Every structure is written in C-alpha cells, then in structure tokens.
C-alpha positions, 0 to 999 in steps of 0.5 A, a space after each residue: 500500500 505504501 509503495 503505490 505513490 512510487 508508481 507513475 500514473 497511480 494515486 490513492 483515491 480512498 482508504 478503508 478501515 484497518 484490518 488486523 494481521 495475524 501470525 498463523 501456524 500449525 496446531 502442533 506449534 503451540 510452544 512456538 506461538 507462546 514465544 511469539 505472544 511473549 515477544 509481542 507482549 515485550 514489544 508492547 511493554 517496551 514501546 506502548 506506541 509501537 502499533 501506532 507508529 506502524 500505522 502512521 508509517 505505513 497507513 497515514 497520508 505521509 506514507 503515500 506522499 510527502 506532500 498533502 493531497 489537497 482538493 481544488 477548494 483547499 488550494 483556492 482557499 490557500 491562494 485567497 488567504 495565504 497566511 495563518 498565525 500560530 501563537 506560541 508560549 514564550 521561553 518554553 525551552 526546548 519547544 519555543 524560545 529565542 536565540 539571537 533575537 529569533 524564535 526557534 525551538 521544536 514547535 518552530 521546526 514542526 511549523 517550518 515542516 508544515 509551511 514547506 508542504 504547501 503555499 500556506 504561510 505560517 507566521 509565529 507570534 509569542 502569546 501570553 493569553 492563548 484564549 484572548 489570542 484565539 478570539 481575535 481571529 478565525 485564522 489563528 492557532 495555538 500549539 497546545 498539549 493534549 496529554 494523549 488523545 483524551 482532549 475535551 474542548 471547553 464547552 465547544 468553544 475551541 477546535 483542535 487538530 490531529 496530534 502533531 507529535 507525542 512526547 513521553 511523560 516522566 515522573 520527577 521525584 526527589 532522589 532516594 525517595 519512593 512513590 506509592 499510592 498510599 503515601 502520595 499527597 500532592 503531584 505537580 503538573 503544568 497548567 493547561 490554559 485551554 482544556 483539561 485532560 481526562 487522563 487519570 494521573 498515576 498514584 492520584 485519587 482526587 483532583 485536590 492532590 493535583 497542584 498546577 504550575 505555570 511551567 515545567 521549571 516551577 513543577 520541578 522546583 516544587 518537587 525539589 523544595 518538598 512542596 509536592 511529592 513528585 511531578 509529571 512532565 514531558 521528557 524533553 523539558 525535564 532533560 533540559 532542566 536536569 542539566 542544572 546542578 540544583 536539579 541534577 543533585 536533588 532530583 531523579 526522572 523515572 519512566 514509570 508513567 506510561 502516558 504521552 503528551 501529544 501536541 496539536 493545533 487549537 483554534 476557535 470553534 468558528 474556524 473555517 472547515 476548509 482551513 481545518 482540513 488543510 491543517 490536518 492534511 499538512 500535519 498528516 503529511 509529516 512523516 515520523 522520520 521528519 518529526 524524529 529529526 526535528 525532535 532530536 535537533 531541538 531536544 538535544 545539545 541545548 545547554 541549560 542557561 541558569 539565571 543569576 539567582 540560580 548561579 548564586 544559589 547553586 554556588 552559595 557555599 563557594 560564594 560564602 567561602 569566597 566572601 569569608 576569604 575576602 573579608 579575612 584578606 580585608 581585615 588582614 590588609 587593614 591590620 597591615 595598613 594600619 600598622 604601616 600607617 601608624 608607623 608612618 604617622 609615628 615617623 612623621 611625628 618623630 620627624 616633626 619633634 626632631 625638627 622642632 628640636 633641631 631646626 630653628 623655627 624662624 629660618 628653617 636652619 639647624 640650631 647651634 647644638 645640631 650644627 656643632 654635632 654635625 661639624 664634629 661628625 665631619 671632623 671624624 669622617 673627613 680629612 678635607 680642609 673646611 671653614 666655619 664662617 660666622 655671619 652677623 647682620 649689622 644694624 638689626 637692632 635699628 630695624 627692630 627699633 624703627 620698624 618693629 620686631 616683625 620687620 626684624 624677623 623678615 630681615 633675618 629670614 631674608 638673610 637665611 633664604 639667601 644663604 640657602 640660595 647660595 647652598 642650592 646653587 653649588 654642585 656640592 651644596 649638600 656638604 654645606 651646613 647652615 645654622 642660626 646661632 643667635 638673633 643676628 648671627 649665623 654659622 656656615 660650614 664650607 669648603 675653601 672654594 665655597 668660602 671664596 665664593 660666598 664672600 662675593 655673594 650679597 646676602 642682603 641683595 634685593 631687601 626692600 628696606 631702603 636703609 644701609 644694612 650690611 653683613 659682617 663675616 669672619 671664618 676659621 679654617 679647620 683640618 682633620 688631624 689624628 691628634 685632635 
C-alpha cells in the first residue's frame, strides 16, 4: 500500500478501515506461538506506541506522499488567504524560545515542516493569553498539549487538530525517595490554559492532590523544595532542566508513567472547515522520520542557561567561602595598613619633634647644638680642609627699633633664604651646613672654594628696606688631624 505513490500514473483515491494481521501456524506449534505472544507482549511493554507508529508509517497520508493531497477548494482557499498565525508560549525551552533575537525551538521546526508542504504561510507570534489570542481571529492557532488523545474542548468553544507529535511523560521525584499510592499527597503538573485532560494521573485519587504550575521549571522546583511529592512532565523539558546542578543533585526522572503528551493545533470553534482540513492534511503529511529529526535537533545539545539567582544559589557555599576569604584578606590588609600607617604617622611625628628640636623655627636652619654635632661628625669622617664662617647682620637692632620686631624677623629670614640660595646653587651644596646661632648671627660650614665664593655673594641683595644694612663675616679654617 505504501509503495503505490512510487508508481507513475497511480494515486490513492480512498482508504478503508484497518484490518488486523495475524501470525498463523500449525496446531502442533503451540510452544512456538507462546514465544511469539511473549515477544509481542515485550514489544508492547517496551514501546506502548509501537502499533501506532506502524500505522502512521505505513497507513497515514505521509506514507503515500510527502506532500498533502489537497482538493481544488483547499488550494483556492490557500491562494485567497495565504497566511495563518500560530501563537506560541514564550521561553518554553526546548519547544519555543529565542536565540539571537529569533524564535526557534521544536514547535518552530514542526511549523517550518508544515509551511514547506504547501503555499500556506505560517507566521509565529509569542502569546501570553492563548484564549484572548484565539478570539481575535478565525485564522489563528495555538500549539497546545493534549496529554494523549483524551482532549475535551471547553464547552465547544475551541477546535483542535490531529496530534502533531507525542512526547513521553516522566515522573520527577526527589532522589532516594519512593512513590506509592498510599503515601502520595500532592503531584505537580503544568497548567493547561485551554482544556483539561481526562487522563487519570498515576498514584492520584482526587483532583485536590493535583497542584498546577505555570511551567515545567516551577513543577520541578516544587518537587525539589518538598512542596509536592513528585511531578509529571514531558521528557524533553525535564532533560533540559536536569542539566542544572540544583536539579541534577536533588532530583531523579523515572519512566514509570506510561502516558504521552501529544501536541496539536487549537483554534476557535468558528474556524473555517476548509482551513481545518488543510491543517490536518499538512500535519498528516509529516512523516515520523521528519518529526524524529526535528525532535532530536531541538531536544538535544541545548545547554541549560541558569539565571543569576540560580548561579548564586547553586554556588552559595563557594560564594560564602569566597566572601569569608575576602573579608579575612580585608581585615588582614587593614591590620597591615594600619600598622604601616601608624608607623608612618609615628615617623612623621618623630620627624616633626626632631625638627622642632633641631631646626630653628624662624629660618628653617639647624640650631647651634645640631650644627656643632654635625661639624664634629665631619671632623671624624673627613680629612678635607673646611671653614666655619660666622655671619652677623649689622644694624638689626635699628630695624627692630624703627620698624618693629616683625620687620626684624623678615630681615633675618631674608638673610637665611639667601644663604640657602647660595647652598642650592653649588654642585656640592649638600656638604654645606647652615645654622642660626643667635638673633643676628649665623654659622656656615664650607669648603675653601665655597668660602671664596660666598664672600662675593650679597646676602642682603634685593631687601626692600631702603636703609644701609650690611653683613659682617669672619671664618676659621679647620683640618682633620689624628691628634685632635
């Protein structure tokens, strides 16, 4: 039957009811027949939908042709209206999600298959409220989950297509726990926005035991946190979320639930009959192999994208350890810096105290006691000839009497600044020692060359008072000697 479409000039014009096939053998082969029956029972147990797969493969419309057999009226309808709109639930991995700002996923792959089999264009939109979306037009559809073939429309308000594909359901439970009917108090399932399943859930005796959540992730979280005993979800979604460390460490998925989750297209009950037929024919023309390829493509190899909150919670122990180490390092750093800071402050304070003791406050030159200590040190470590020059400011008392002590201090600082200027102008100026001995008296330790130069250096040059102020100098020469 399935090969008829391969013969030119032949086409399928009608189909009849299915008839069962039997394996027949002689009466003496009862033992052989028992083995055959056992094998068939094993096939049914291992693959409950094996018989349906055989039927779809060899007797569905896709068995005769990869293209739908559309009537003239159906083709004219497509030419006239050209497009249908299909709504999808956003962020429902692996079924519907965005990648690089484009809608992708298993549903998108199936809709692309349908669109490729006719001239009917399929436009996809993300939908938050399926009911409102379907009520806005008669060419609108929504991909929904029918939990097998047991689907009932809501008071005749919605129409549903043939099933597009089915996905096995699994039980998600906490690790190291067992499930028995007498111990189950609650089960998590995903809310169905448009219709209710008539399928009796495993281990569930009443509707009060069923807790409905908006997503598979919320169902699994409810199991993980102990809000429910277990969840029943499709295997593709469960496999995706089981990549998360939080679920892989605490949950287990078991195939004890012999139900499949079938997906179909839902529309308003007022949808055109011709469009209904077109949609069902497009669905029927999709082969099992094509569906399998789409399912494999979009259900495997998708890396779980954990949220920031999940990353924090999954790595909370490491984060706490890291924070503890960081705090410890900060405390240690604070202690080290505090010690260094205190040592620096102490050093600065000592330096300030030392300068207060060693340095003349008015001129910034060292005082006479420090000068004598440094001269003595120079005598111990150097055999160079040097001079101690005595510098005296003439008429300082006159300036104090006439212009005041403040002006006298300015004159003293001016002479001290000129001495510093001379020291800084010399290439070996670091060897020059300057000190203030008394109010108008300074000492300078100089080499002979420096002494010869300073004698010609005007120490009261540019002083602003227009009176005759001079500086009187004298010097003694010293040479290092072992007998000293």
